[in-house]
C-alpha positions as CSV (number, residue, x, y, z in Angstrom):
1,X,99.3,91.5,121.4
2,X,97.7,93.0,118.2
3,X,95.5,96.1,118.8
4,X,94.7,96.6,115.1
5,X,93.9,93.9,112.6
6,X,92.9,94.5,109.0
7,X,91.9,91.4,106.9
8,X,91.5,91.5,103.1
9,X,90.4,95.1,103.1
10,X,89.0,96.4,99.8
11,X,87.5,99.9,99.6
12,X,86.1,102.0,96.7
13,X,84.9,105.5,97.1
14,X,81.4,105.9,95.7
15,X,82.2,109.2,94.1
16,X,85.0,107.9,91.9
17,X,84.5,104.1,91.9
18,X,88.3,103.9,92.2
19,X,90.0,101.4,94.4
20,X,91.6,103.2,97.3
21,X,92.6,100.0,99.0
22,X,93.0,96.6,97.4
23,X,93.4,93.5,99.6
24,X,95.2,95.1,102.5
25,X,96.2,92.8,105.4
26,X,97.9,94.5,108.4
27,X,98.4,93.7,112.1
28,X,99.8,96.3,114.5
29,X,100.9,95.5,118.0
30,X,99.9,97.4,121.2
31,X,102.5,100.1,121.8
32,X,104.0,99.9,118.2
33,X,104.9,102.9,116.2
34,X,104.1,102.3,112.5
35,X,104.9,104.8,109.8
36,X,102.8,104.6,106.6
37,X,104.6,106.0,103.5
38,X,104.1,106.2,99.8
39,X,103.2,108.6,97.0
40,X,100.1,110.8,97.0
41,X,96.8,108.8,96.5
42,X,98.5,105.6,97.5
43,X,95.7,105.0,100.1
44,X,97.4,106.3,103.2
45,X,94.6,108.7,104.4
46,X,92.0,106.0,103.5
47,X,93.8,103.6,105.7
48,X,93.7,106.1,108.6
49,X,89.9,106.7,108.2
50,X,89.3,103.0,108.5
51,X,90.7,103.0,112.0
52,X,88.4,105.6,113.6
53,X,85.3,104.6,111.7
54,X,85.0,107.5,109.3
55,X,85.0,104.6,106.8
56,X,82.4,103.1,106.6
57,X,80.2,105.2,108.9
58,X,80.7,108.7,107.2
59,X,82.6,108.3,103.9
60,X,80.4,106.3,101.6
61,X,81.7,103.6,99.3
62,X,82.1,99.9,99.0
63,X,84.0,98.2,101.8
64,X,84.8,94.5,102.2
65,X,87.0,92.7,104.7
66,X,87.3,92.9,108.5
67,X,88.6,95.7,110.6
68,X,89.2,95.2,114.3
69,X,90.4,97.9,116.7
70,X,91.2,96.9,120.3
71,X,89.5,93.6,119.7
72,X,86.2,95.1,118.4
73,X,84.9,95.1,114.9
74,X,84.6,98.8,113.9
75,X,81.3,98.0,112.0
76,X,79.7,97.6,115.5
77,X,80.9,100.9,116.9
78,X,80.0,104.5,115.9
79,X,82.6,107.2,115.2
80,X,82.0,108.8,118.7
81,X,82.5,105.5,120.4
82,X,85.7,104.8,118.4
83,X,86.9,108.4,119.2
84,X,87.4,107.3,122.8
85,X,89.8,104.6,121.6
86,X,91.3,106.3,118.6
87,X,92.6,109.8,118.5
88,X,93.1,111.2,115.0
89,X,94.5,114.3,113.3
90,X,94.1,115.2,109.7
91,X,96.7,116.5,107.3
92,X,94.9,119.9,107.1
93,X,94.6,121.4,110.5
94,X,92.2,124.2,109.3
95,X,89.7,121.4,108.6
96,X,89.7,120.5,112.3
97,X,89.9,123.9,114.1
98,X,86.6,125.6,114.8
99,X,86.5,127.1,118.3
100,X,87.5,130.6,119.4
101,X,90.6,129.7,121.5
102,X,93.3,127.2,121.9
103,X,92.0,126.1,125.3
104,X,88.5,125.5,123.9
105,X,89.9,123.6,121.0
106,X,91.5,121.0,123.3
107,X,88.6,121.1,125.7
108,X,86.0,120.3,123.1
109,X,86.6,116.5,122.9
110,X,87.0,116.3,126.6
111,X,83.7,117.9,127.2
112,X,82.0,115.4,124.9
113,X,83.2,112.5,127.1
114,X,82.0,114.4,130.2
115,X,85.4,114.7,131.8
116,X,85.3,116.6,135.2
117,X,86.6,120.2,134.8
118,X,89.6,119.7,137.1
119,X,90.7,116.7,135.0
120,X,90.2,118.7,131.8
121,X,92.5,121.4,133.1
122,X,95.2,118.9,133.9
123,X,95.0,117.3,130.4
124,X,94.9,120.7,128.6
125,X,98.0,121.8,130.5
126,X,99.8,118.5,129.8
127,X,98.9,118.5,126.1
128,X,100.0,122.1,125.5
129,X,103.3,121.4,127.3
130,X,103.8,118.3,125.1
131,X,103.5,120.2,121.8
132,X,105.2,123.4,123.0
133,X,102.2,125.7,123.0
134,X,102.2,126.6,126.7
135,X,101.1,130.2,127.0
136,X,98.9,130.0,123.9
137,X,95.7,129.1,125.8
138,X,93.8,132.3,124.9
139,X,95.0,132.7,121.3
140,X,92.5,132.4,118.5
141,X,93.4,129.4,116.4
142,X,93.1,131.5,113.2
143,X,96.0,133.7,114.4
144,X,98.4,130.7,114.7
145,X,101.0,129.9,112.1
146,X,100.5,126.7,110.0
147,X,102.9,124.8,112.2
148,X,101.3,126.0,115.4
149,X,97.9,124.9,114.1
150,X,99.4,121.5,113.4
151,X,100.7,121.3,117.0
152,X,97.3,122.3,118.3
153,X,95.4,119.5,116.6
154,X,98.0,117.0,117.9
155,X,97.5,118.4,121.4
156,X,93.7,117.9,121.1
157,X,94.2,114.3,120.1
158,X,96.8,113.7,122.9
159,X,94.4,115.1,125.5
160,X,91.8,112.4,124.7
161,X,94.3,109.7,125.9
162,X,93.1,107.0,123.6
163,X,95.0,103.7,123.3
164,X,95.6,104.4,119.6
165,X,96.8,107.7,118.0
166,X,96.4,108.1,114.2
167,X,98.3,111.0,112.7
168,X,97.8,111.8,109.0
169,X,100.8,113.9,107.9
170,X,101.3,115.6,111.3
171,X,104.8,116.9,110.4
172,X,104.1,118.5,107.0
173,X,103.8,122.0,108.4
174,X,106.3,121.8,111.1
175,X,109.9,123.1,111.0
176,X,112.7,120.6,111.6
177,X,113.0,121.6,115.2
178,X,109.3,121.5,115.8
179,X,109.0,118.1,114.1
180,X,111.8,116.7,116.3
181,X,110.1,118.1,119.5
182,X,106.7,116.7,118.6
183,X,108.1,113.3,117.6
184,X,110.2,113.1,120.8
185,X,107.1,113.8,122.9
186,X,105.0,111.2,121.0
187,X,107.7,108.6,121.4
188,X,108.0,109.3,125.1
189,X,104.2,109.1,125.6
190,X,104.1,106.0,123.5
191,X,106.6,104.2,125.8
192,X,105.2,105.6,129.0
193,X,101.5,105.0,128.2
194,X,101.9,102.1,125.8
195,X,100.1,104.0,123.1
196,X,100.0,102.7,119.6
197,X,100.9,105.3,116.9
198,X,100.0,105.1,113.2
199,X,101.5,108.0,111.3
200,X,101.4,108.8,107.6
201,X,104.3,110.9,106.5
202,X,106.6,112.0,103.7
203,X,109.3,112.9,106.3
204,X,111.8,110.1,105.7
205,X,114.2,111.2,108.4
206,X,111.7,111.2,111.2
207,X,110.1,108.0,110.1
208,X,113.5,106.3,110.1
209,X,114.3,107.7,113.5
210,X,111.1,106.9,115.4
211,X,109.1,104.2,113.7
212,X,109.4,100.5,114.7
213,X,108.2,99.5,111.2
214,X,107.4,101.2,108.0
215,X,104.5,100.2,105.8
216,X,104.8,101.3,102.2
217,X,101.6,101.7,100.2
218,X,101.3,101.9,96.4
219,X,98.0,102.0,94.4
220,X,96.1,100.8,97.4
221,X,98.3,97.8,98.1
222,X,101.1,97.2,100.7
223,X,104.3,96.8,98.7
224,X,106.6,96.5,101.7
225,X,106.5,96.4,105.4
226,X,109.8,96.2,107.3
227,X,112.2,98.0,109.7
228,X,113.3,101.5,108.7
229,X,116.8,100.3,108.2
230,X,115.7,97.8,105.6
231,X,113.3,100.1,103.9
232,X,115.7,103.1,103.5
233,X,118.6,100.9,102.4
234,X,116.6,99.8,99.4
235,X,117.1,102.6,96.8
236,X,115.0,100.9,94.2
237,X,112.0,100.6,96.6
238,X,112.3,104.3,97.5
239,X,112.4,105.3,93.9
240,X,109.5,103.1,92.8
241,X,107.3,104.5,95.7
242,X,108.3,108.2,95.5
243,X,109.9,108.2,98.9
244,X,112.6,110.8,99.6
245,X,116.0,109.5,100.5
246,X,117.4,110.5,103.9
247,X,119.7,113.5,103.5
248,X,120.4,116.9,105.1
249,X,121.8,119.4,102.7
250,X,122.1,122.3,105.1
251,X,125.9,121.7,105.2
252,X,126.0,122.6,101.5
253,X,125.8,126.3,102.4
254,X,128.5,128.6,103.7
255,X,127.9,132.0,105.3
256,X,128.1,135.2,103.3
257,X,127.3,138.9,103.5
258,X,125.5,139.6,100.3
259,X,125.2,143.2,99.1
260,X,123.8,143.8,95.6
261,X,124.4,146.9,93.3
262,X,120.9,146.7,91.8
263,X,118.9,144.3,93.9
264,X,115.5,143.0,92.7
265,X,114.3,143.4,96.2
266,X,115.8,145.5,99.0
267,X,114.5,145.2,102.6
268,X,115.8,147.7,105.1
269,X,115.0,147.8,108.8
270,X,111.6,146.3,108.3
271,X,109.3,145.5,111.2
272,X,105.7,144.4,111.5
273,X,103.7,143.5,114.6
274,X,100.3,141.8,114.9
275,X,98.0,142.7,117.8
276,X,99.1,139.6,119.7
277,X,102.7,140.8,119.6
278,X,104.1,138.4,117.0
279,X,105.6,139.5,113.7
280,X,109.0,140.5,112.4
281,X,111.5,143.0,113.6
282,X,114.4,144.9,112.0
283,X,114.8,142.6,108.9
284,X,117.5,143.6,106.5
285,X,117.9,141.6,103.3
286,X,118.9,142.2,99.6
287,X,117.8,139.8,96.9
288,X,119.7,139.9,93.6
289,X,118.1,139.8,90.2
290,X,117.9,136.1,89.1
291,X,118.6,134.8,92.6
292,X,117.3,131.4,93.6
293,X,116.8,131.7,97.3
294,X,115.3,129.5,100.0
295,X,114.0,130.8,103.3
296,X,113.6,128.4,106.1
297,X,113.1,128.7,109.9
298,X,111.0,127.8,112.9
299,X,107.2,128.0,112.8
300,X,106.0,131.4,113.8
301,X,109.3,133.2,113.1
302,X,107.7,135.4,110.5
303,X,108.5,133.8,107.2
304,X,105.0,134.3,105.7
305,X,104.7,137.7,107.4
306,X,107.9,138.8,105.6
307,X,106.5,137.5,102.3
308,X,103.2,139.4,102.8
309,X,105.2,142.6,103.5
310,X,107.1,142.2,100.3
311,X,104.0,141.7,98.3
312,X,102.1,144.5,99.9
313,X,99.4,142.3,101.6
314,X,100.8,143.7,104.8
315,X,102.4,147.1,105.2
316,X,105.5,147.4,107.5
317,X,105.2,149.5,110.6
318,X,108.8,150.5,110.2
319,X,111.4,150.3,107.4
320,X,111.4,150.3,103.7
321,X,111.0,147.7,100.9
322,X,112.0,148.5,97.4
323,X,111.2,146.4,94.3
324,X,113.4,147.0,91.3
325,X,114.2,150.4,92.8
326,X,110.7,151.4,93.6
327,X,109.6,151.9,97.2
328,X,106.5,149.9,97.9
329,X,105.1,152.7,100.0
330,X,104.4,154.4,96.7
331,X,102.9,151.3,95.1
332,X,99.5,149.7,95.4
333,X,99.1,145.9,95.8
334,X,98.0,145.8,92.2
335,X,101.2,147.5,91.1
336,X,103.3,145.1,93.2
337,X,101.5,142.1,91.7
338,X,102.7,143.0,88.3
339,X,106.3,142.7,89.5
340,X,106.0,139.8,92.1
341,X,103.9,136.7,91.9
342,X,102.9,135.1,95.2
343,X,102.0,131.4,95.2
344,X,100.7,130.5,98.7
345,X,101.0,127.2,100.5
346,X,97.4,126.0,99.9
347,X,96.6,126.1,96.2
348,X,92.9,125.2,96.9
349,X,92.4,128.7,98.4
350,X,93.5,130.4,95.2
351,X,91.8,128.3,92.5
352,X,88.2,129.3,91.8
353,X,87.4,129.1,88.1
354,X,86.1,126.2,85.9
355,X,89.2,125.6,83.7
356,X,92.9,126.0,83.9
357,X,92.7,128.4,80.9
358,X,90.2,130.7,82.7
359,X,92.3,130.5,85.9
360,X,95.4,131.9,84.1
361,X,93.3,134.4,82.1
362,X,91.3,135.8,85.0
363,X,93.7,138.6,86.1
364,X,94.6,139.4,82.4
365,X,90.9,140.0,81.7
366,X,90.8,142.4,84.6
367,X,93.7,144.3,83.0
368,X,91.4,144.7,80.0
369,X,93.9,143.2,77.6
370,X,92.8,142.1,74.1
371,X,91.6,138.5,73.6
372,X,94.5,137.9,71.3
373,X,97.1,139.0,73.9
374,X,95.3,137.1,76.7
375,X,95.4,133.9,74.5
376,X,99.1,134.4,73.7
377,X,100.0,135.0,77.4
378,X,98.0,132.1,78.7
379,X,99.4,129.6,76.2
380,X,102.9,130.8,76.7
381,X,102.6,130.5,80.5
382,X,101.1,127.0,80.4
383,X,103.9,125.9,78.0
384,X,106.5,127.3,80.4
385,X,105.2,125.3,83.4
386,X,104.5,122.2,81.3
387,X,100.7,122.1,81.6
388,X,99.1,120.7,78.5
389,X,95.3,120.5,79.2
390,X,94.0,124.0,79.4
391,X,90.4,122.7,79.7
392,X,91.1,120.7,82.9
393,X,89.0,121.5,86.0
394,X,91.5,123.0,88.6
395,X,90.1,121.2,91.7
396,X,90.5,117.9,90.0
397,X,94.2,118.4,89.3
398,X,97.0,116.8,91.3
399,X,98.6,119.0,94.0
400,X,101.7,119.6,91.9
401,X,99.6,120.6,88.8
402,X,97.5,122.9,91.0
403,X,100.8,124.6,92.0
404,X,101.9,124.8,88.4
405,X,98.5,126.4,87.5
406,X,99.2,129.2,90.0
407,X,102.7,129.6,88.7
408,X,101.3,130.0,85.2
409,X,98.9,132.7,86.6
410,X,101.8,134.9,87.8
411,X,104.0,134.2,84.7
412,X,101.1,135.4,82.5
413,X,100.9,138.6,84.5
414,X,104.5,139.4,83.5
415,X,106.0,138.9,86.9
416,X,109.8,138.3,86.9
417,X,110.0,137.6,90.6
418,X,108.1,134.6,92.0
419,X,107.6,133.7,95.6
420,X,106.6,130.2,96.7
421,X,105.3,129.8,100.3
422,X,105.7,126.1,101.3
423,X,103.9,124.8,98.3
424,X,105.7,121.4,98.8
425,X,103.5,120.8,101.9
426,X,101.5,117.5,101.4
427,X,103.2,116.6,98.2
428,X,105.1,113.3,97.7
429,X,108.7,113.3,96.7
430,X,108.1,113.2,92.9
431,X,105.5,116.0,93.1
432,X,108.0,118.1,95.0
433,X,110.6,117.5,92.3
434,X,108.2,118.4,89.6
435,X,107.4,121.8,91.3
436,X,111.1,122.5,91.9
437,X,112.1,121.5,88.4
438,X,109.5,124.1,87.2
439,X,111.1,126.7,89.5
440,X,114.6,125.7,88.3
441,X,113.5,126.1,84.6
442,X,112.1,129.6,85.4
443,X,115.3,130.5,87.1
444,X,117.2,129.5,84.0
445,X,115.0,131.9,82.0
446,X,116.0,134.8,84.2
447,X,113.3,134.7,86.9
448,X,114.1,135.5,90.5
449,X,112.9,132.7,92.8
450,X,112.1,132.9,96.5
451,X,111.1,129.7,98.0
452,X,110.0,129.1,101.6
453,X,110.3,125.4,102.8
454,X,111.2,123.2,105.7
455,X,112.6,120.6,103.3
456,X,116.3,120.8,103.4
457,X,116.7,118.2,100.7
458,X,115.0,120.5,98.3
459,X,116.9,123.5,99.5
460,X,120.2,121.8,99.0
461,X,119.4,120.4,95.6
462,X,117.9,123.5,94.0
463,X,118.7,126.8,95.9
464,X,121.8,128.9,95.3
465,X,121.2,130.8,98.5
466,X,119.8,129.9,102.0
467,X,118.2,132.3,104.5
468,X,117.4,130.9,108.0
469,X,115.1,132.9,110.2
470,X,114.3,132.6,113.9
471,X,112.0,134.6,116.1
472,X,114.7,137.3,116.5
473,X,115.2,137.7,112.8
474,X,117.6,136.4,110.1
475,X,120.3,134.3,111.7
476,X,122.0,132.8,108.7
477,X,122.6,133.9,105.1
478,X,124.6,131.5,103.0
479,X,125.5,130.5,99.5
480,X,125.7,127.0,98.2
481,X,129.1,125.4,97.6
482,X,129.1,123.5,94.3
């Protein structure tokens, strides 16, 4: 029995007048797990918004065709009415988190459907157990790692116990272990409660393992819908739709004990603790000049904390960090920023000027350089990363070009060490490759690259060295075997 039916769906956003969906016909059975895949801007998120009424009730635009959810035309139900039937998570958990504790975040939706307090407590406990956040009830959402935030919004959706669960990129911030745990829980609940799951994802391995069918979107149209086996055995289909092949390149790395004579970065016995007790403890690591290193590890193990300690945004409570032989205790954040560029995981939080040129020039102007030198540095940096339109408006760029703009910013500053913190999040396969190719080119020019990611395909294809972290520190240091 079909629980979702889309007939001849066409949708154009009023802001852009661009077709987001063109003639989509789709039927999903009760209890089915459907993965929706394809490149960025293929229409995946738009499809999700149709199912919970955000389109057409909130997002304005032109919509034609018929949408039925649980036998009811969505045009006849409000978003709150559909929320009881359809639970949804967005690809950016920060856009959904707004209360002061994990418990309150999950309770919010339950309060709105007037659930009795004792039933609320049962559901909150079950949802937290399902996503591995038991014990986090009183934590402020803002203190969670990116992956923990992702788990929390999934928990809030699970607690509503709707017949349909729509997940827009729920795995993009989760480490491999966390993704496996969450997917296993979803699959168990789906079978036990006969829940229908619609999930957009770039995670090919998890889509192949758990989905009954895979729907491939391209330019707003369904180009293929079939079993995972048939989809992932078609290499031409994967290439045409920017879908990553299924691989695990962790085995490409063998253990090593790396000690450098003149390391670009030396980290000795470094610890840092937040007020809630999380952080890093007794980290020892040496990073050679012109290394290309990937750091991976479970969510909340301290990867970003370590990066912030290296760049001076946090100061270690114990231990020492040296950059090119200089102890960071004697350096200001400004001094460190001239040696190390830090590209964070969400480019939108770092872009704030009106053109790409002004974005790259901003810090240089604060250094009071001459207009001539600023122009030379900006043009050279943009050429290095392959960005041609210096007048482009940064928020209008693709995710990969936003990342390249930030890379250009740190290159223009004269940094020879560049840190990337999970900037592949939310990017399709080809966008990831463009970012990594830019990093590879910088490495060939003598730059030291440190890249944090959960994507082992990218690690195996590009990195020369792999560091794996867990909550008790570094558990693996390996070099790639060519």
